[in-house]
C-alpha positions in Angstrom: 46.8 76.6 -49.4 44.0 74.5 -49.8 43.2 71.5 -51.8 41.1 72.1 -55.5 38.4 69.3 -55.8 40.9 66.6 -57.6 43.5 66.9 -54.5 40.6 65.8 -52.1 39.7 63.2 -55.0 43.2 61.8 -54.4 43.6 62.4 -51.1 40.5 61.1 -50.0 40.5 58.0 -52.5 40.9 54.9 -50.4 41.1 51.1 -51.5 37.7 49.3 -51.1 37.1 45.4 -50.9 33.4 45.2 -49.4 30.7 45.7 -52.3 27.1 46.8 -51.7 26.0 43.4 -53.9 22.3 44.8 -54.2 23.7 47.5 -56.7 25.2 47.3 -59.9 27.2 49.1 -61.8 25.9 50.9 -64.5 27.4 50.6 -68.1 27.6 54.3 -68.8 30.1 54.8 -65.5 32.0 52.1 -66.7 32.3 53.8 -69.5 33.4 56.8 -68.1 35.7 55.5 -66.0 37.8 53.4 -68.6 37.1 56.8 -71.4 38.9 58.6 -68.2 41.9 56.2 -68.7 42.5 56.6 -71.8 43.9 60.3 -71.5 46.5 58.9 -69.0 50.1 60.1 -71.3 51.8 57.4 -72.9 54.9 57.6 -75.0 54.6 59.0 -78.2 50.3 58.3 -78.2 50.7 54.8 -78.7 47.9 53.9 -75.4 49.1 50.9 -75.8 45.9 49.1 -73.5 43.6 47.2 -73.4 40.4 46.8 -70.6 38.6 43.5 -70.3 35.3 44.4 -68.7 34.6 41.1 -66.6 30.7 40.4 -65.9 30.6 36.4 -66.0 31.1 35.5 -62.6 33.2 32.2 -63.2 35.5 34.5 -64.6 35.1 37.1 -62.4 35.3 33.7 -59.8 38.9 32.4 -61.9 40.8 35.4 -61.2 39.5 35.8 -57.7 40.6 32.5 -57.1 43.8 32.8 -58.5 45.1 35.9 -56.0 43.5 33.9 -53.1 45.8 30.5 -54.2 48.7 33.0 -55.0 48.4 34.9 -52.0 48.6 32.0 -49.6 51.5 31.2 -51.3 53.1 34.4 -51.2 52.3 35.1 -47.4 50.7 32.2 -45.7 54.1 30.2 -46.9 56.8 32.3 -48.3 56.9 35.4 -46.3 58.2 35.5 -42.3 55.3 36.7 -39.6 57.6 38.9 -38.4 58.5 40.2 -42.2 54.6 40.5 -41.8 54.4 42.7 -38.9 56.9 44.6 -39.4 55.7 46.1 -43.0 51.9 46.6 -41.3 53.9 48.4 -38.1 51.7 51.6 -38.6 48.3 49.6 -37.6 49.1 50.0 -33.5 46.2 47.7 -32.5 46.8 44.5 -31.8 44.0 42.6 -32.5 43.9 45.1 -35.7 47.4 43.3 -37.0 46.8 40.5 -36.1 43.0 40.6 -38.3 45.4 41.7 -40.7 47.7 39.0 -41.1 45.0 36.6 -40.9 43.3 37.5 -43.8 46.3 37.7 -45.5 47.9 34.1 -44.9 44.5 32.6 -45.5 44.1 34.8 -48.7 40.8 36.3 -47.4 42.0 39.3 -47.9 41.2 38.9 -51.9 38.1 36.8 -51.4 36.4 40.4 -52.7 38.1 40.2 -56.6 36.1 36.4 -56.9 32.3 38.7 -57.3 29.9 36.6 -55.1 27.8 38.1 -52.7 28.0 36.0 -50.1 32.2 37.5 -49.4 30.6 41.6 -50.1 32.3 40.5 -53.4 32.6 43.6 -56.6 30.4 43.6 -58.9 32.8 44.6 -61.6 36.2 43.3 -62.7 38.2 45.5 -64.6 41.3 44.0 -66.6 44.2 46.0 -67.8 46.8 44.4 -70.4 49.7 46.0 -71.7 51.5 46.1 -75.6 54.3 44.2 -74.4 56.3 45.6 -78.3 54.6 49.1 -77.3 53.0 49.8 -81.0 49.6 50.9 -80.4 46.9 51.7 -83.2 47.3 56.2 -82.8 51.0 54.8 -84.6 49.8 53.1 -87.9 53.6 54.6 -89.4 55.3 52.9 -86.6 53.7 49.9 -86.3 54.9 46.5 -86.6 58.1 48.3 -85.9 59.4 47.9 -82.3 58.7 51.3 -81.7 60.3 55.0 -82.5 63.4 54.2 -84.4 64.2 50.9 -82.4 64.1 52.9 -79.6 61.0 50.5 -77.7 60.7 48.1 -74.3 58.2 46.6 -72.2 58.4 48.5 -69.7 57.5 51.8 -71.3 53.9 49.9 -71.7 53.6 48.9 -67.9 54.0 52.7 -67.7 51.5 53.7 -69.4 49.3 51.1 -68.4 50.2 52.5 -64.7 48.5 55.2 -65.4 45.7 54.5 -67.1 44.7 52.2 -64.1 45.6 55.1 -61.6 42.8 57.3 -64.0 40.4 55.3 -63.6 40.9 54.2 -60.0 40.6 58.4 -59.4 38.1 58.6 -62.1 35.6 55.8 -60.1 35.9 57.3 -56.9 34.9 61.2 -58.5 32.2 59.2 -59.1 31.1 57.5 -55.9 32.1 53.4 -57.0 34.9 51.8 -55.0 37.4 50.5 -56.3 40.8 48.5 -56.0 44.1 47.9 -57.3 45.3 44.5 -57.7 48.4 42.5 -59.4 49.2 39.4 -57.0 47.0 37.6 -59.3 49.1 38.4 -62.4 52.4 38.7 -60.5 53.5 35.0 -61.3 53.7 34.0 -64.8 51.4 30.5 -64.5 48.7 33.0 -63.4 49.3 35.0 -66.3 49.1 32.6 -69.0 46.0 31.2 -67.3 44.2 34.5 -67.4 45.2 35.1 -70.6 44.1 31.6 -71.9 41.1 32.3 -70.0 40.3 35.4 -71.1 41.6 35.1 -75.0 44.1 37.6 -74.8 47.0 37.5 -77.5 49.9 36.6 -76.0 53.1 37.4 -76.0 52.2 40.3 -77.1 49.5 41.0 -74.9 49.9 40.7 -71.2 48.0 41.1 -68.3 49.5 43.3 -65.5 46.4 44.3 -63.0 43.1 44.4 -62.0 40.5 46.6 -60.7 37.6 45.8 -59.1 33.9 48.1 -58.9 30.9 48.5 -57.3 29.2 50.9 -54.2 31.2 50.6 -51.2 29.1 48.3 -48.1 30.5 51.8 -45.7 32.8 54.5 -46.0 35.9 54.1 -45.2 37.7 57.3 -44.5 40.5 55.9 -42.7 43.7 55.0 -44.4 47.2 54.5 -43.6 50.1 56.7 -42.8 51.5 58.4 -45.8 55.2 59.6 -45.9 54.9 63.6 -46.4 57.1 65.6 -48.8 60.0 66.7 -46.3 60.6 62.6 -45.9 60.3 61.3 -49.6 61.7 64.0 -51.6 65.5 65.6 -52.1 66.4 68.9 -53.2 69.2 68.8 -56.3 70.8 65.8 -55.2 69.8 62.6 -53.1 70.4 63.3 -49.5 69.5 67.0 -49.2 66.0 67.8 -47.9 63.4 69.5 -50.1 60.8 71.5 -47.9 58.4 73.9 -48.2 59.4 77.7 -48.6 58.2 79.7 -45.5 56.8 76.8 -44.1 55.8 77.5 -39.9 
C-alpha cells in the first residue's frame, strides 16, 4: 500500500535551520499555518492556545539569544561529550559528528532563531503559549471553574499545544515553508519569565512552551536521522509482546 499525500508530508518534513533571507513569508501563509494549527484536538474543545507572531527583529534576537545561551550551558558545560557522542551515534561520518557537536556546545545550532541575515536566520518566529488552567474561550460555562467538574491539569494544555505545533509544522511543509520547532529557550524557568515579560504574555495564567521558526529553506534537505520502525517501538496488547504488520515479507 503506497503512502498518500498526508503521510508523504509527514515523512518528508525536515527541521530547517538555514533560511533564504531574501524571501519573506507572506502574512496570508502565516495565517493558513496558524489556522491549520487551530484544528488540532483539545479536551472539551477548550483550545487552550495563543500564538504570537514575532516579526520584530529585536524581539526575535532576544529569544534566539536565550536559546544560544541556554544551549551553551546545557550542552557545552552540563552534558559530557561522551553523552553527546552517544546521542548522535547515528551520524556515521566522524567529521560530521564533530561538526554537529561543535555547533551544539557553542550554541551555534540555535543562531537561526535570531533571524539575522548573516546567519541565514528565520524571517518569522511563532511563539506558542498555553492556558495553564486549561480553560479556553470556547466553553464559557467552564470559564474560571478550572475545567470539567474540577478535573483539569496543565498537562492537558501542553498536550493540546504540542498537537497544535505539529499541525503548524506540517502545514508549513505542505506550503513549501521550512520550519523548526524549538523549546530550549523556554525550558528554564528564568527564560520563560523573561520571554513572557518581553512579549506581554499574562503569566502565570498563560505560559510559552514552544517556538516555531518559519521561512523559505536556503537549500532542500532530504536526509534526516533514522527512524525506528513500528516493529521496534510498538507492542501488541502487552509491553514486550512484538507488534508486526501481518503478512510482512
